C-alpha positions in Angstrom: -25.0 -84.2 -4.0 -28.0 -86.0 -4.4 -27.7 -88.5 -7.2 -31.6 -89.6 -7.0 -30.5 -92.7 -8.7 -34.0 -94.9 -9.1 -34.5 -98.3 -10.2 -34.9 -96.9 -14.1 -31.6 -94.5 -14.3 -30.5 -97.9 -12.9 -31.7 -99.9 -15.7 -31.0 -96.4 -18.4 -26.8 -96.9 -17.2 -26.6 -101.1 -17.2 -28.5 -100.8 -21.0 -25.7 -98.1 -21.5 -23.3 -99.2 -20.5 -23.2 -103.2 -21.2 -22.8 -103.3 -25.3 -19.9 -104.1 -25.4 -18.9 -100.6 -27.2 -20.0 -99.8 -23.6 -18.1 -100.8 -21.6 -14.8 -99.8 -24.2 -16.7 -96.4 -23.0 -17.3 -96.9 -19.6 -13.7 -97.8 -19.6 -12.2 -94.7 -21.2 -14.4 -92.6 -19.3 -12.8 -93.9 -16.1 -9.6 -93.9 -16.5 -10.0 -90.3 -18.6 -11.1 -89.7 -14.7 -8.9 -91.2 -13.3 -11.1 -93.2 -11.8 -8.0 -95.4 -10.3 -6.1 -92.9 -9.1 -5.6 -92.5 -4.9 -3.2 -88.8 -5.6 -5.6 -86.0 -7.5 -4.7 -82.6 -6.0 -6.4 -79.9 -8.3 -10.0 -79.3 -7.7 -10.6 -80.0 -11.3 -9.6 -83.6 -10.9 -11.3 -84.6 -8.0 -14.6 -82.9 -9.4 -13.8 -85.3 -13.0 -13.9 -88.6 -11.0 -16.2 -88.0 -8.3 -18.2 -87.4 -11.9 -17.3 -90.7 -13.0 -18.2 -92.4 -9.5 -22.0 -91.3 -10.0 -22.3 -93.1 -13.0 -20.7 -96.1 -11.6 -23.6 -95.4 -8.7 -25.9 -94.9 -11.5 -24.8 -98.5 -12.9 -26.2 -99.5 -9.0 -22.9 -100.7 -8.5 -21.2 -98.6 -5.2 -23.9 -98.6 -3.1 -22.2 -98.5 0.0 -21.9 -101.0 2.9 -25.3 -101.7 1.5 -23.8 -104.2 -1.2 -19.7 -104.9 0.6 -19.9 -108.7 0.3 -21.6 -108.2 -3.2 -19.1 -105.7 -3.9 -14.8 -107.8 -2.7 -16.7 -111.5 -3.7 -16.2 -109.3 -7.1 -13.7 -108.0 -6.5 -11.6 -111.2 -5.4 -13.2 -112.8 -8.7 -10.8 -110.4 -10.8 -6.9 -112.6 -12.1 -4.9 -111.6 -10.8 -2.8 -109.8 -13.2 1.4 -110.3 -13.2 3.7 -107.0 -14.0 
């Protein structure tokens, strides 16, 4: 799937999700779409998860190995959650 991600697309998506309400909405979308799930099996579940991945890509976040160093650094800045 060609997402045709332009600088304008990245700006639009980042602007949309940069407010408090936008961040809450994005979090809800990612959780509801199974973005963090690894055990999806149906075509429908996988399609929804891929749609959520497309949203993240359109925000300019996941560009594959092009920005892996930055991505890993940001992951390591996250606090460890006690369970």
